[in-house]
All heavy atoms as atom14 arrays in JSON, in Angstrom:
{
  "sequence": "LGFATEEDWWDVFVAWVPDRRLSVTAALVNLGDVATLEDQRGAYLSLQASF",
  "atom14_mask": [
    [1, 1, 1, 1, 1, 1, 1, 1, 0, 0, 0, 0, 0, 0],
    [1, 1, 1, 1, 0, 0, 0, 0, 0, 0, 0, 0, 0, 0],
    [1, 1, 1, 1, 1, 1, 1, 1, 1, 1, 1, 0, 0, 0],
    [1, 1, 1, 1, 1, 0, 0, 0, 0, 0, 0, 0, 0, 0],
    [1, 1, 1, 1, 1, 1, 1, 0, 0, 0, 0, 0, 0, 0],
    [1, 1, 1, 1, 1, 1, 1, 1, 1, 0, 0, 0, 0, 0],
    [1, 1, 1, 1, 1, 1, 1, 1, 1, 0, 0, 0, 0, 0],
    [1, 1, 1, 1, 1, 1, 1, 1, 0, 0, 0, 0, 0, 0],
    [1, 1, 1, 1, 1, 1, 1, 1, 1, 1, 1, 1, 1, 1],
    [1, 1, 1, 1, 1, 1, 1, 1, 1, 1, 1, 1, 1, 1],
    [1, 1, 1, 1, 1, 1, 1, 1, 0, 0, 0, 0, 0, 0],
    [1, 1, 1, 1, 1, 1, 1, 0, 0, 0, 0, 0, 0, 0],
    [1, 1, 1, 1, 1, 1, 1, 1, 1, 1, 1, 0, 0, 0],
    [1, 1, 1, 1, 1, 1, 1, 0, 0, 0, 0, 0, 0, 0],
    [1, 1, 1, 1, 1, 0, 0, 0, 0, 0, 0, 0, 0, 0],
    [1, 1, 1, 1, 1, 1, 1, 1, 1, 1, 1, 1, 1, 1],
    [1, 1, 1, 1, 1, 1, 1, 0, 0, 0, 0, 0, 0, 0],
    [1, 1, 1, 1, 1, 1, 1, 0, 0, 0, 0, 0, 0, 0],
    [1, 1, 1, 1, 1, 1, 1, 1, 0, 0, 0, 0, 0, 0],
    [1, 1, 1, 1, 1, 1, 1, 1, 1, 1, 1, 0, 0, 0],
    [1, 1, 1, 1, 1, 1, 1, 1, 1, 1, 1, 0, 0, 0],
    [1, 1, 1, 1, 1, 1, 1, 1, 0, 0, 0, 0, 0, 0],
    [1, 1, 1, 1, 1, 1, 0, 0, 0, 0, 0, 0, 0, 0],
    [1, 1, 1, 1, 1, 1, 1, 0, 0, 0, 0, 0, 0, 0],
    [1, 1, 1, 1, 1, 1, 1, 0, 0, 0, 0, 0, 0, 0],
    [1, 1, 1, 1, 1, 0, 0, 0, 0, 0, 0, 0, 0, 0],
    [1, 1, 1, 1, 1, 0, 0, 0, 0, 0, 0, 0, 0, 0],
    [1, 1, 1, 1, 1, 1, 1, 1, 0, 0, 0, 0, 0, 0],
    [1, 1, 1, 1, 1, 1, 1, 0, 0, 0, 0, 0, 0, 0],
    [1, 1, 1, 1, 1, 1, 1, 1, 0, 0, 0, 0, 0, 0],
    [1, 1, 1, 1, 1, 1, 1, 1, 0, 0, 0, 0, 0, 0],
    [1, 1, 1, 1, 0, 0, 0, 0, 0, 0, 0, 0, 0, 0],
    [1, 1, 1, 1, 1, 1, 1, 1, 0, 0, 0, 0, 0, 0],
    [1, 1, 1, 1, 1, 1, 1, 0, 0, 0, 0, 0, 0, 0],
    [1, 1, 1, 1, 1, 0, 0, 0, 0, 0, 0, 0, 0, 0],
    [1, 1, 1, 1, 1, 1, 1, 0, 0, 0, 0, 0, 0, 0],
    [1, 1, 1, 1, 1, 1, 1, 1, 0, 0, 0, 0, 0, 0],
    [1, 1, 1, 1, 1, 1, 1, 1, 1, 0, 0, 0, 0, 0],
    [1, 1, 1, 1, 1, 1, 1, 1, 0, 0, 0, 0, 0, 0],
    [1, 1, 1, 1, 1, 1, 1, 1, 1, 0, 0, 0, 0, 0],
    [1, 1, 1, 1, 1, 1, 1, 1, 1, 1, 1, 0, 0, 0],
    [1, 1, 1, 1, 0, 0, 0, 0, 0, 0, 0, 0, 0, 0],
    [1, 1, 1, 1, 1, 0, 0, 0, 0, 0, 0, 0, 0, 0],
    [1, 1, 1, 1, 1, 1, 1, 1, 1, 1, 1, 1, 0, 0],
    [1, 1, 1, 1, 1, 1, 1, 1, 0, 0, 0, 0, 0, 0],
    [1, 1, 1, 1, 1, 1, 0, 0, 0, 0, 0, 0, 0, 0],
    [1, 1, 1, 1, 1, 1, 1, 1, 0, 0, 0, 0, 0, 0],
    [1, 1, 1, 1, 1, 1, 1, 1, 1, 0, 0, 0, 0, 0],
    [1, 1, 1, 1, 1, 0, 0, 0, 0, 0, 0, 0, 0, 0],
    [1, 1, 1, 1, 1, 1, 0, 0, 0, 0, 0, 0, 0, 0],
    [1, 1, 1, 1, 1, 1, 1, 1, 1, 1, 1, 0, 0, 0]
  ],
  "atom14_positions": [
    [[74.16, 65.41, 110.89], [74.77, 66.17, 109.82], [75.74, 65.29, 109.05], [76.95, 65.39, 109.21], [75.49, 67.39, 110.38], [74.63, 68.44, 111.07], [75.5, 69.53, 111.67], [73.62, 69.01, 110.14], [0.0, 0.0, 0.0], [0.0, 0.0, 0.0], [0.0, 0.0, 0.0], [0.0, 0.0, 0.0], [0.0, 0.0, 0.0], [0.0, 0.0, 0.0]],
    [[75.22, 64.42, 108.24], [76.05, 63.52, 107.48], [76.93, 64.2, 106.45], [77.96, 63.67, 106.06], [0.0, 0.0, 0.0], [0.0, 0.0, 0.0], [0.0, 0.0, 0.0], [0.0, 0.0, 0.0], [0.0, 0.0, 0.0], [0.0, 0.0, 0.0], [0.0, 0.0, 0.0], [0.0, 0.0, 0.0], [0.0, 0.0, 0.0], [0.0, 0.0, 0.0]],
    [[76.58, 65.4, 106.02], [77.37, 66.11, 105.02], [78.56, 66.83, 105.64], [79.47, 67.24, 104.93], [76.48, 67.13, 104.28], [76.0, 68.25, 105.15], [76.74, 69.4, 105.28], [74.81, 68.15, 105.85], [76.3, 70.43, 106.1], [74.35, 69.17, 106.65], [75.11, 70.32, 106.79], [0.0, 0.0, 0.0], [0.0, 0.0, 0.0], [0.0, 0.0, 0.0]],
    [[78.58, 67.01, 106.95], [79.64, 67.76, 107.61], [80.69, 66.8, 108.17], [80.37, 65.87, 108.9], [79.07, 68.62, 108.72], [0.0, 0.0, 0.0], [0.0, 0.0, 0.0], [0.0, 0.0, 0.0], [0.0, 0.0, 0.0], [0.0, 0.0, 0.0], [0.0, 0.0, 0.0], [0.0, 0.0, 0.0], [0.0, 0.0, 0.0], [0.0, 0.0, 0.0]],
    [[81.93, 67.03, 107.83], [83.01, 66.22, 108.37], [83.5, 66.82, 109.68], [83.4, 68.02, 109.9], [84.18, 66.13, 107.38], [84.68, 67.45, 107.13], [83.74, 65.51, 106.08], [0.0, 0.0, 0.0], [0.0, 0.0, 0.0], [0.0, 0.0, 0.0], [0.0, 0.0, 0.0], [0.0, 0.0, 0.0], [0.0, 0.0, 0.0], [0.0, 0.0, 0.0]],
    [[84.04, 65.97, 110.53], [84.57, 66.44, 111.8], [86.09, 66.55, 111.71], [86.73, 65.77, 111.02], [84.2, 65.47, 112.92], [82.74, 65.41, 113.22], [82.43, 64.47, 114.39], [83.39, 63.95, 115.0], [81.26, 64.27, 114.67], [0.0, 0.0, 0.0], [0.0, 0.0, 0.0], [0.0, 0.0, 0.0], [0.0, 0.0, 0.0], [0.0, 0.0, 0.0]],
    [[86.63, 67.52, 112.4], [88.07, 67.72, 112.44], [88.54, 67.71, 113.89], [87.74, 67.84, 114.81], [88.44, 69.06, 111.8], [88.13, 69.14, 110.33], [88.61, 70.43, 109.72], [88.87, 71.39, 110.46], [88.74, 70.48, 108.49], [0.0, 0.0, 0.0], [0.0, 0.0, 0.0], [0.0, 0.0, 0.0], [0.0, 0.0, 0.0], [0.0, 0.0, 0.0]],
    [[89.84, 67.56, 114.07], [90.41, 67.67, 115.41], [90.27, 69.1, 115.9], [90.27, 70.05, 115.11], [91.88, 67.28, 115.39], [92.08, 65.8, 115.11], [91.14, 65.03, 115.35], [93.16, 65.44, 114.64], [0.0, 0.0, 0.0], [0.0, 0.0, 0.0], [0.0, 0.0, 0.0], [0.0, 0.0, 0.0], [0.0, 0.0, 0.0], [0.0, 0.0, 0.0]],
    [[90.17, 69.26, 117.2], [90.07, 70.59, 117.8], [91.03, 70.65, 118.97], [91.53, 69.65, 119.45], [88.64, 70.89, 118.27], [88.13, 69.89, 119.26], [87.48, 68.72, 119.0], [88.26, 69.96, 120.68], [87.19, 68.07, 120.15], [87.66, 68.8, 121.22], [88.82, 70.88, 121.57], [87.61, 68.56, 122.58], [88.77, 70.62, 122.92], [88.16, 69.48, 123.41]],
    [[91.32, 71.85, 119.41], [92.16, 72.03, 120.58], [91.8, 73.32, 121.3], [91.2, 74.23, 120.71], [93.65, 72.01, 120.22], [94.08, 73.06, 119.24], [94.23, 72.9, 117.89], [94.4, 74.43, 119.51], [94.62, 74.07, 117.31], [94.73, 75.03, 118.28], [94.43, 75.21, 120.64], [95.12, 76.37, 118.19], [94.8, 76.54, 120.54], [95.15, 77.1, 119.33]],
    [[92.13, 73.37, 122.57], [92.01, 74.59, 123.33], [93.12, 74.63, 124.37], [93.7, 73.61, 124.73], [90.64, 74.73, 124.0], [90.36, 73.69, 125.05], [91.14, 72.74, 125.19], [89.36, 73.82, 125.76], [0.0, 0.0, 0.0], [0.0, 0.0, 0.0], [0.0, 0.0, 0.0], [0.0, 0.0, 0.0], [0.0, 0.0, 0.0], [0.0, 0.0, 0.0]],
    [[93.47, 75.83, 124.77], [94.49, 76.04, 125.78], [94.05, 77.23, 126.62], [93.48, 78.19, 126.1], [95.89, 76.25, 125.15], [95.93, 77.48, 124.28], [96.96, 76.33, 126.2], [0.0, 0.0, 0.0], [0.0, 0.0, 0.0], [0.0, 0.0, 0.0], [0.0, 0.0, 0.0], [0.0, 0.0, 0.0], [0.0, 0.0, 0.0], [0.0, 0.0, 0.0]],
    [[94.27, 77.12, 127.91], [93.9, 78.25, 128.76], [94.87, 78.35, 129.93], [95.57, 77.41, 130.28], [92.46, 78.13, 129.27], [92.25, 77.01, 130.24], [92.36, 77.22, 131.61], [91.94, 75.74, 129.79], [92.17, 76.19, 132.5], [91.74, 74.7, 130.68], [91.86, 74.92, 132.04], [0.0, 0.0, 0.0], [0.0, 0.0, 0.0], [0.0, 0.0, 0.0]],
    [[94.92, 79.54, 130.5], [95.74, 79.8, 131.67], [94.95, 80.72, 132.59], [94.23, 81.61, 132.13], [97.11, 80.42, 131.28], [96.95, 81.76, 130.62], [98.02, 80.53, 132.49], [0.0, 0.0, 0.0], [0.0, 0.0, 0.0], [0.0, 0.0, 0.0], [0.0, 0.0, 0.0], [0.0, 0.0, 0.0], [0.0, 0.0, 0.0], [0.0, 0.0, 0.0]],
    [[95.05, 80.45, 133.87], [94.39, 81.29, 134.88], [95.44, 81.74, 135.87], [96.33, 80.98, 136.26], [93.29, 80.52, 135.58], [0.0, 0.0, 0.0], [0.0, 0.0, 0.0], [0.0, 0.0, 0.0], [0.0, 0.0, 0.0], [0.0, 0.0, 0.0], [0.0, 0.0, 0.0], [0.0, 0.0, 0.0], [0.0, 0.0, 0.0], [0.0, 0.0, 0.0]],
    [[95.35, 82.99, 136.28], [96.28, 83.57, 137.23], [95.48, 84.22, 138.35], [94.57, 85.01, 138.07], [97.17, 84.58, 136.53], [98.16, 85.27, 137.41], [98.99, 84.69, 138.31], [98.43, 86.67, 137.45], [99.77, 85.65, 138.91], [99.45, 86.88, 138.4], [97.91, 87.76, 136.77], [99.94, 88.13, 138.69], [98.42, 89.01, 137.06], [99.42, 89.18, 138.01]],
    [[95.79, 83.87, 139.57], [95.1, 84.41, 140.74], [96.16, 85.06, 141.64], [96.73, 84.4, 142.52], [94.33, 83.31, 141.5], [93.54, 83.91, 142.65], [93.43, 82.54, 140.56], [0.0, 0.0, 0.0], [0.0, 0.0, 0.0], [0.0, 0.0, 0.0], [0.0, 0.0, 0.0], [0.0, 0.0, 0.0], [0.0, 0.0, 0.0], [0.0, 0.0, 0.0]],
    [[96.46, 86.34, 141.41], [97.5, 86.99, 142.2], [97.07, 87.34, 143.62], [97.92, 87.61, 144.47], [97.8, 88.26, 141.4], [96.54, 88.56, 140.69], [95.92, 87.22, 140.38], [0.0, 0.0, 0.0], [0.0, 0.0, 0.0], [0.0, 0.0, 0.0], [0.0, 0.0, 0.0], [0.0, 0.0, 0.0], [0.0, 0.0, 0.0], [0.0, 0.0, 0.0]],
    [[95.77, 87.32, 143.87], [95.22, 87.75, 145.15], [93.86, 87.07, 145.29], [93.24, 86.7, 144.31], [95.08, 89.28, 145.06], [94.42, 89.93, 146.23], [93.24, 89.65, 146.47], [95.08, 90.74, 146.92], [0.0, 0.0, 0.0], [0.0, 0.0, 0.0], [0.0, 0.0, 0.0], [0.0, 0.0, 0.0], [0.0, 0.0, 0.0], [0.0, 0.0, 0.0]],
    [[93.36, 86.89, 146.49], [92.08, 86.19, 146.66], [90.89, 86.99, 146.12], [89.8, 86.46, 145.99], [91.85, 85.84, 148.12], [91.65, 87.02, 149.01], [91.5, 86.56, 150.45], [91.4, 87.71, 151.31], [90.4, 87.95, 152.13], [89.4, 87.09, 152.21], [90.4, 89.02, 152.87], [0.0, 0.0, 0.0], [0.0, 0.0, 0.0], [0.0, 0.0, 0.0]],
    [[91.1, 88.24, 145.76], [90.02, 89.07, 145.22], [90.16, 89.36, 143.73], [89.36, 90.08, 143.17], [89.96, 90.4, 145.99], [89.45, 90.22, 147.39], [89.47, 91.53, 148.15], [90.5, 91.4, 149.16], [91.43, 92.31, 149.42], [91.48, 93.42, 148.77], [92.33, 92.09, 150.35], [0.0, 0.0, 0.0], [0.0, 0.0, 0.0], [0.0, 0.0, 0.0]],
    [[91.18, 88.82, 143.09], [91.45, 89.12, 141.69], [91.87, 87.86, 140.95], [92.71, 87.1, 141.44], [92.56, 90.17, 141.58], [92.97, 90.61, 140.19], [91.82, 91.33, 139.49], [94.19, 91.51, 140.26], [0.0, 0.0, 0.0], [0.0, 0.0, 0.0], [0.0, 0.0, 0.0], [0.0, 0.0, 0.0], [0.0, 0.0, 0.0], [0.0, 0.0, 0.0]],
    [[91.28, 87.64, 139.76], [91.71, 86.53, 138.91], [91.63, 86.96, 137.44], [90.78, 87.75, 137.05], [90.85, 85.28, 139.13], [89.54, 85.49, 138.71], [0.0, 0.0, 0.0], [0.0, 0.0, 0.0], [0.0, 0.0, 0.0], [0.0, 0.0, 0.0], [0.0, 0.0, 0.0], [0.0, 0.0, 0.0], [0.0, 0.0, 0.0], [0.0, 0.0, 0.0]],
    [[92.54, 86.42, 136.67], [92.62, 86.68, 135.23], [92.67, 85.33, 134.52], [93.45, 84.46, 134.91], [93.87, 87.51, 134.87], [93.92, 87.78, 133.38], [93.92, 88.81, 135.67], [0.0, 0.0, 0.0], [0.0, 0.0, 0.0], [0.0, 0.0, 0.0], [0.0, 0.0, 0.0], [0.0, 0.0, 0.0], [0.0, 0.0, 0.0], [0.0, 0.0, 0.0]],
    [[91.84, 85.15, 133.5], [91.81, 83.92, 132.72], [91.9, 84.28, 131.24], [91.19, 85.18, 130.78], [90.52, 83.12, 132.97], [90.4, 82.88, 134.37], [90.52, 81.81, 132.22], [0.0, 0.0, 0.0], [0.0, 0.0, 0.0], [0.0, 0.0, 0.0], [0.0, 0.0, 0.0], [0.0, 0.0, 0.0], [0.0, 0.0, 0.0], [0.0, 0.0, 0.0]],
    [[92.75, 83.56, 130.5], [92.88, 83.76, 129.06], [92.81, 82.39, 128.39], [93.3, 81.4, 128.94], [94.19, 84.45, 128.72], [0.0, 0.0, 0.0], [0.0, 0.0, 0.0], [0.0, 0.0, 0.0], [0.0, 0.0, 0.0], [0.0, 0.0, 0.0], [0.0, 0.0, 0.0], [0.0, 0.0, 0.0], [0.0, 0.0, 0.0], [0.0, 0.0, 0.0]],
    [[92.2, 82.33, 127.2], [92.07, 81.06, 126.48], [92.11, 81.28, 124.97], [91.74, 82.34, 124.49], [90.77, 80.38, 126.86], [0.0, 0.0, 0.0], [0.0, 0.0, 0.0], [0.0, 0.0, 0.0], [0.0, 0.0, 0.0], [0.0, 0.0, 0.0], [0.0, 0.0, 0.0], [0.0, 0.0, 0.0], [0.0, 0.0, 0.0], [0.0, 0.0, 0.0]],
    [[92.55, 80.25, 124.27], [92.49, 80.19, 122.81], [91.84, 78.88, 122.42], [92.09, 77.84, 123.06], [93.9, 80.23, 122.2], [94.67, 81.52, 122.35], [96.1, 81.32, 121.85], [94.01, 82.65, 121.6], [0.0, 0.0, 0.0], [0.0, 0.0, 0.0], [0.0, 0.0, 0.0], [0.0, 0.0, 0.0], [0.0, 0.0, 0.0], [0.0, 0.0, 0.0]],
    [[91.01, 78.89, 121.39], [90.35, 77.68, 120.94], [90.37, 77.63, 119.41], [90.28, 78.66, 118.74], [88.88, 77.59, 121.46], [88.03, 78.71, 120.93], [88.28, 76.25, 121.14], [0.0, 0.0, 0.0], [0.0, 0.0, 0.0], [0.0, 0.0, 0.0], [0.0, 0.0, 0.0], [0.0, 0.0, 0.0], [0.0, 0.0, 0.0], [0.0, 0.0, 0.0]],
    [[90.56, 76.43, 118.87], [90.5, 76.19, 117.43], [89.59, 75.0, 117.21], [89.93, 73.87, 117.55], [91.89, 75.91, 116.87], [91.88, 75.7, 115.38], [90.83, 75.7, 114.74], [93.05, 75.53, 114.81], [0.0, 0.0, 0.0], [0.0, 0.0, 0.0], [0.0, 0.0, 0.0], [0.0, 0.0, 0.0], [0.0, 0.0, 0.0], [0.0, 0.0, 0.0]],
    [[88.4, 75.24, 116.68], [87.41, 74.19, 116.45], [87.48, 73.6, 115.05], [86.75, 72.66, 114.74], [86.0, 74.73, 116.7], [85.74, 75.25, 118.12], [84.36, 75.85, 118.2], [85.94, 74.16, 119.13], [0.0, 0.0, 0.0], [0.0, 0.0, 0.0], [0.0, 0.0, 0.0], [0.0, 0.0, 0.0], [0.0, 0.0, 0.0], [0.0, 0.0, 0.0]],
    [[88.32, 74.17, 114.19], [88.38, 73.68, 112.81], [87.12, 74.07, 112.06], [86.55, 75.13, 112.27], [0.0, 0.0, 0.0], [0.0, 0.0, 0.0], [0.0, 0.0, 0.0], [0.0, 0.0, 0.0], [0.0, 0.0, 0.0], [0.0, 0.0, 0.0], [0.0, 0.0, 0.0], [0.0, 0.0, 0.0], [0.0, 0.0, 0.0], [0.0, 0.0, 0.0]],
    [[86.65, 73.21, 111.17], [85.42, 73.45, 110.41], [84.24, 72.9, 111.19], [84.25, 71.76, 111.65], [85.48, 72.79, 109.04], [86.57, 73.37, 108.15], [87.09, 74.45, 108.5], [86.88, 72.75, 107.12], [0.0, 0.0, 0.0], [0.0, 0.0, 0.0], [0.0, 0.0, 0.0], [0.0, 0.0, 0.0], [0.0, 0.0, 0.0], [0.0, 0.0, 0.0]],
    [[83.21, 73.72, 111.35], [81.99, 73.32, 112.04], [80.85, 73.42, 111.04], [80.52, 74.52, 110.6], [81.72, 74.2, 113.28], [80.43, 73.8, 113.95], [82.88, 74.14, 114.26], [0.0, 0.0, 0.0], [0.0, 0.0, 0.0], [0.0, 0.0, 0.0], [0.0, 0.0, 0.0], [0.0, 0.0, 0.0], [0.0, 0.0, 0.0], [0.0, 0.0, 0.0]],
    [[80.27, 72.28, 110.69], [79.21, 72.21, 109.67], [79.72, 72.88, 108.4], [80.67, 72.41, 107.81], [77.92, 72.8, 110.19], [0.0, 0.0, 0.0], [0.0, 0.0, 0.0], [0.0, 0.0, 0.0], [0.0, 0.0, 0.0], [0.0, 0.0, 0.0], [0.0, 0.0, 0.0], [0.0, 0.0, 0.0], [0.0, 0.0, 0.0], [0.0, 0.0, 0.0]],
    [[79.12, 73.99, 107.98], [79.55, 74.65, 106.74], [80.41, 75.87, 107.0], [80.78, 76.58, 106.07], [78.31, 75.09, 105.94], [77.54, 75.99, 106.74], [77.47, 73.9, 105.53], [0.0, 0.0, 0.0], [0.0, 0.0, 0.0], [0.0, 0.0, 0.0], [0.0, 0.0, 0.0], [0.0, 0.0, 0.0], [0.0, 0.0, 0.0], [0.0, 0.0, 0.0]],
    [[80.76, 76.14, 108.25], [81.6, 77.3, 108.6], [83.04, 76.84, 108.75], [83.33, 75.93, 109.51], [81.1, 77.94, 109.89], [79.64, 78.38, 109.89], [79.22, 78.83, 111.27], [79.42, 79.48, 108.88], [0.0, 0.0, 0.0], [0.0, 0.0, 0.0], [0.0, 0.0, 0.0], [0.0, 0.0, 0.0], [0.0, 0.0, 0.0], [0.0, 0.0, 0.0]],
    [[83.94, 77.5, 108.03], [85.34, 77.1, 108.04], [86.15, 77.9, 109.05], [85.85, 79.05, 109.36], [85.94, 77.29, 106.65], [85.31, 76.4, 105.6], [85.91, 76.6, 104.23], [86.81, 77.45, 104.09], [85.49, 75.91, 103.3], [0.0, 0.0, 0.0], [0.0, 0.0, 0.0], [0.0, 0.0, 0.0], [0.0, 0.0, 0.0], [0.0, 0.0, 0.0]],
    [[87.22, 77.25, 109.55], [88.22, 77.89, 110.42], [87.61, 78.64, 111.6], [87.78, 79.84, 111.74], [89.1, 78.84, 109.61], [89.92, 78.11, 108.56], [90.3, 76.95, 108.82], [90.17, 78.68, 107.49], [0.0, 0.0, 0.0], [0.0, 0.0, 0.0], [0.0, 0.0, 0.0], [0.0, 0.0, 0.0], [0.0, 0.0, 0.0], [0.0, 0.0, 0.0]],
    [[86.91, 77.92, 112.45], [86.31, 78.51, 113.64], [87.35, 78.59, 114.75], [87.77, 77.57, 115.3], [85.11, 77.69, 114.1], [83.99, 77.67, 113.09], [83.4, 79.05, 112.9], [82.87, 79.63, 113.81], [83.54, 79.58, 111.7], [0.0, 0.0, 0.0], [0.0, 0.0, 0.0], [0.0, 0.0, 0.0], [0.0, 0.0, 0.0], [0.0, 0.0, 0.0]],
    [[87.79, 79.81, 115.04], [88.79, 80.07, 116.07], [88.32, 81.2, 116.95], [87.53, 82.03, 116.55], [90.12, 80.5, 115.43], [90.71, 79.47, 114.55], [92.01, 79.96, 113.99], [92.32, 79.18, 112.81], [93.05, 79.61, 111.82], [93.56, 80.8, 111.84], [93.28, 78.82, 110.79], [0.0, 0.0, 0.0], [0.0, 0.0, 0.0], [0.0, 0.0, 0.0]],
    [[88.84, 81.24, 118.16], [88.45, 82.33, 119.05], [89.41, 82.51, 120.21], [90.23, 81.65, 120.5], [0.0, 0.0, 0.0], [0.0, 0.0, 0.0], [0.0, 0.0, 0.0], [0.0, 0.0, 0.0], [0.0, 0.0, 0.0], [0.0, 0.0, 0.0], [0.0, 0.0, 0.0], [0.0, 0.0, 0.0], [0.0, 0.0, 0.0], [0.0, 0.0, 0.0]],
    [[89.27, 83.64, 120.86], [90.06, 83.96, 122.04], [89.11, 84.41, 123.14], [88.0, 84.9, 122.88], [91.05, 85.06, 121.72], [0.0, 0.0, 0.0], [0.0, 0.0, 0.0], [0.0, 0.0, 0.0], [0.0, 0.0, 0.0], [0.0, 0.0, 0.0], [0.0, 0.0, 0.0], [0.0, 0.0, 0.0], [0.0, 0.0, 0.0], [0.0, 0.0, 0.0]],
    [[89.55, 84.27, 124.38], [88.73, 84.61, 125.54], [89.63, 85.26, 126.58], [90.75, 84.78, 126.83], [88.09, 83.34, 126.1], [87.34, 83.52, 127.39], [86.04, 84.01, 127.39], [87.92, 83.2, 128.6], [85.33, 84.17, 128.57], [87.21, 83.34, 129.8], [85.94, 83.83, 129.76], [85.24, 83.99, 130.93], [0.0, 0.0, 0.0], [0.0, 0.0, 0.0]],
    [[89.17, 86.34, 127.17], [89.89, 86.99, 128.26], [88.88, 87.41, 129.3], [87.86, 88.04, 129.0], [90.65, 88.22, 127.74], [91.44, 89.0, 128.79], [92.55, 88.13, 129.37], [92.02, 90.26, 128.18], [0.0, 0.0, 0.0], [0.0, 0.0, 0.0], [0.0, 0.0, 0.0], [0.0, 0.0, 0.0], [0.0, 0.0, 0.0], [0.0, 0.0, 0.0]],
    [[89.16, 87.04, 130.55], [88.25, 87.36, 131.65], [89.05, 87.93, 132.81], [90.09, 87.39, 133.2], [87.52, 86.1, 132.1], [86.79, 86.37, 133.29], [0.0, 0.0, 0.0], [0.0, 0.0, 0.0], [0.0, 0.0, 0.0], [0.0, 0.0, 0.0], [0.0, 0.0, 0.0], [0.0, 0.0, 0.0], [0.0, 0.0, 0.0], [0.0, 0.0, 0.0]],
    [[88.56, 89.03, 133.36], [89.12, 89.65, 134.54], [88.01, 89.68, 135.58], [86.94, 90.22, 135.31], [89.62, 91.05, 134.25], [90.08, 91.89, 135.43], [91.29, 91.25, 136.1], [90.39, 93.3, 134.99], [0.0, 0.0, 0.0], [0.0, 0.0, 0.0], [0.0, 0.0, 0.0], [0.0, 0.0, 0.0], [0.0, 0.0, 0.0], [0.0, 0.0, 0.0]],
    [[88.24, 89.08, 136.73], [87.23, 89.07, 137.78], [87.83, 89.66, 139.04], [88.9, 89.25, 139.5], [86.76, 87.64, 138.04], [85.66, 87.58, 139.09], [85.1, 86.18, 139.23], [85.49, 85.26, 138.52], [84.2, 86.02, 140.16], [0.0, 0.0, 0.0], [0.0, 0.0, 0.0], [0.0, 0.0, 0.0], [0.0, 0.0, 0.0], [0.0, 0.0, 0.0]],
    [[87.09, 90.62, 139.6], [87.51, 91.26, 140.85], [86.32, 91.31, 141.8], [85.19, 91.47, 141.39], [88.0, 92.67, 140.57], [0.0, 0.0, 0.0], [0.0, 0.0, 0.0], [0.0, 0.0, 0.0], [0.0, 0.0, 0.0], [0.0, 0.0, 0.0], [0.0, 0.0, 0.0], [0.0, 0.0, 0.0], [0.0, 0.0, 0.0], [0.0, 0.0, 0.0]],
    [[86.59, 91.15, 143.08], [85.54, 91.25, 144.08], [86.01, 92.18, 145.2], [87.21, 92.3, 145.47], [85.18, 89.88, 144.64], [86.28, 89.32, 145.28], [0.0, 0.0, 0.0], [0.0, 0.0, 0.0], [0.0, 0.0, 0.0], [0.0, 0.0, 0.0], [0.0, 0.0, 0.0], [0.0, 0.0, 0.0], [0.0, 0.0, 0.0], [0.0, 0.0, 0.0]],
    [[85.06, 92.81, 145.82], [85.38, 93.77, 146.87], [84.64, 93.41, 148.14], [83.61, 92.84, 148.14], [85.0, 95.18, 146.43], [85.68, 95.6, 145.19], [85.07, 95.47, 143.95], [86.97, 96.11, 145.24], [85.69, 95.87, 142.8], [87.61, 96.51, 144.08], [86.98, 96.39, 142.85], [0.0, 0.0, 0.0], [0.0, 0.0, 0.0], [0.0, 0.0, 0.0]]
  ]
}
């Protein structure tokens, strides 16, 4: 993709495991411009429990 410029990107995440059966993960990502799509950003939240 010679027409698409690359930009710096970043991500940050945190995971919390209060108990061996429960975990919570949250993340933010900023990919900048990807090909012809501008300002690609997102958030992620995961809750995992086992019994």
